[in-house]
N, C-alpha and C positions, 0 to 999 in steps of 0.2 A: 886138234880141231880138224874137222873134215875138210877136204879140198874141193868139194862140189862148187863152192862159191868163191868169187873174187869181187872185192869191193875196191873201186878205183874211180878216178875222174874219167868221164867220157873222153874217148880219144878220137872220135870220128863221127861222121854223119850216121853210120849204122847204129852206133850207141844212142845218139840223140833221138833218132826216129823210133827206136825200140822203146826208149823212155817215154816218149810222147804217147805211144800206143798204150803203154802200161798205165799212164795217167788217165787216158780215156777209159780204159777198162775199169779202173777203180773209181774215179771221181764221177764219171758219167754213167757207166754201166751199173755200178753198185750203189752209188750215193745220189744219183739223179741230178747231177750238175748239168748246167747248160750255159749258154752265153756266146759272145762273139768269137772266143777262142776255141770253141768246140766244132770240129769238122766231123760230122757223122759219116760222110762218105769215106773219108780216109781213116776214120776211127782214131783221131788224134786229139789231144787237148794241148794248146800252146798259146802263148801271147808274146808281146814284143819284148818282154824281159828275158826270154829264153836265149836270145843271142848274146846276152851280156853275162848271165849267171854261169858259174861252174855247175856241172851236173855230176853229182856223185852217184855212181850206179852200182848196183849189186847184180853181178852177172852169174847166171847159171852155166857153169862150164860144160854141162852135159848137153846143152842145146847148141846147135849149129847157128852161129851169128847170121848166116845167110838166110835163115828162116824168118828173121825179123822180130823174134820174141825172146831173145836171150837175156834181156834186162828184166829182172824180176823185183827190183827195188830201186828207189831213187830218192835223193835229196837234191834240192836246188839251193845253191849257195852264192851269196853276193857279198864279197868283202868290201868294206867301205871305200877303199882306195879305187875301186872300179865303179862306184855308184855314179860318179860324175858323167860317165859315158851315156847314161840314160836319164840323169837328172833327178832321180828320186829312188827311194826304196819302194819295193812292191807294196809293202804293208802300209805305206803312207796314205793310201786311199781308204784305209780303215782306222788308222790310229795316228794320234799326234805324237810323233817321235822326238819332239824337241828336246826332252831331257837327255836322250841318248846322243843325238846329233851334236848337242852343245857340250858334251862331256869332254871332248878332245881325246877320247880313248878309241882303240881299234875295235871296230864293230864287224859282226858277221850276221847277215840276215839269212835265216833258214826258211825254206818253204817247200810246198808241193811234195811233202814226204809221203810215200806210200809203198806198200809191198804187195805183191801178188797174193791172192787168197791162198793159193796152194803152198806158199812158202812162209806163211805166218806161223808163229809158235815154235819155230825151230831155231837154227843158228844164224839164219840170214840177217836178222836185225842186229845180232852181235857183231857180225862182220861190218855192217854199215856204221855202227857206233865206233868200232875200232878205227875205221877209215876217217870218220868225222873227227875223232880225237886227234889223229895224226895231222889232219888239215889245220885244226885249231892251234896245235902246239907249234907246228912248223911256221905258221904265219903270225905267231904271238898275238892271237886274238884275245881281247880282254872281255868283251861282252857279246854274247850270242842272243839273238832275239828273232821273233817271227810269229806270225799268226798260227794258232793251233785251233782245231775245229772240233765242235760237237756236231753230230749229225742232227739235222732238223733245225727248224726256226721257231719252234714254240717255246717262248721264254718261260711260260708257266710250267711246262713239263720239265724244263732244265733248272728250275729254281733251286733245288736242293744242291746239286753240285756247284752251280755258279755262286751261290751264297757261301758255300764252304770255302771255295777258292778265294773269295773276297775277304772273308774274315781270317782265314788261316794262312794265306800265302800272298797277300797283297805286297807288291814291290815297295821298297822304301822310297821316300819322296824323290831322291836324286835319280831314281830309275823308273819313276812311275809314269809310264806312257798312259794316254787316255784314249778311249774309243771316240771316234767321230760320229756325228749324227745324234739321233734322239733316243738311243738305247743305253744310256750311261748305266743306271742301276735300277730299272723299274722292276726287276725280277727278285730283288733281295728279300729273303725271309728274315725274321728276327733271329739274331745270333743264337739265342737260347733254344730255338726250335729246330735248328739244323741237325739232322741225323748224320753223324760223321760216317758211319758204316755205309749207309745208303748212298751218301755223296761219293765216297771212294769207289763204290761199285759202279757208279754211273760215269766216272771220269775216264776218258779214253787212255789206253795204256801208254801212248807216247807222252801225254801230259804228265801222267804219274811218274814216268821215268825222269823227266826234267825236274819235277818237284823233289824226287829222291836225291838228285844231284845238287840241290840247293837253289833251284830256280823259283821265280816268282811269276805272278800274273800282273798285268797292268790293270788300270781301273776301267770298268765297264766292258761291254761286249759290242761286237759289230755283227748285225744280222745280215748274212750274205745270201740273199734270196736266189741269186743266179746259181750258186753252188749248193744251195739247200743246206747251209751250215750256220752255226752260231760260233763266232770266233772270239777267242781271247788272245791277248798278246803275251807270249811267254818271254821272259827276260832272265838271263843267267849271267852273273858277274863271276868270272873265273877267279878273281882275286878274293872274293868273299865266300868261296866254298869252304866248308869245314875241312880240316886236315884229312879226315877219313874220306870225304867225298873227292877231294883233289887227288888223293893217292889212287882211288878207284878209277877216276877219269884218266889220270896220267898213265896208269897201268894198262888201260885199254889202248891208249895211244901208242904204247911201246910194244903191244902184243902183235903177233902175226904180221 
């Protein structure tokens, strides 16, 4: 594996500041997000949760950290034992997480995942997944979850992939979180009319990666107009992975 990248938890303010600038570049610059956490002058995107979450960063070792743009990928992670510090999970503003919170199992919320455009399609995401797997294994996390986004807020335009996810990958009742608000399932097409190939082509790569590992989606979607996204809640029970998937995931955790 090349040594250009290092994936690790942020260790100081320089890492955090660079991660927030990366989030601005991707979420605001590329995807058109806006809202109270967007600082156009500083070119950062942040909120009150950032002080509590762990920040898993992908660092480009060829870039001087003093330049402020050495972080080229990021995941935001909140283990359930730290949730009390802020009172709720981030995605509770979009989804009813009661089935997960009442399960008594060790939860990890994932969010704000992004990677710089110049570093997509290479080994960067592999490094991030390695580090995430190590984090999960070391903390004995049982359920991973978090909002995952489709670009745009036009439910009709997203009807094919959203319908496919509902019919083919809906979480079992014990893990079935539900979207809040009035956008439960107005977008669903009849099951027989869903074009699987077209649906898979329209599903973002990150969501497809979780599905390959045995992940599910909750019921309904949340339309986030501020971020210009349509969100589903991904849920992955590490105990219910197939043996093949678990071996793959564990192998990533032990790599590099």
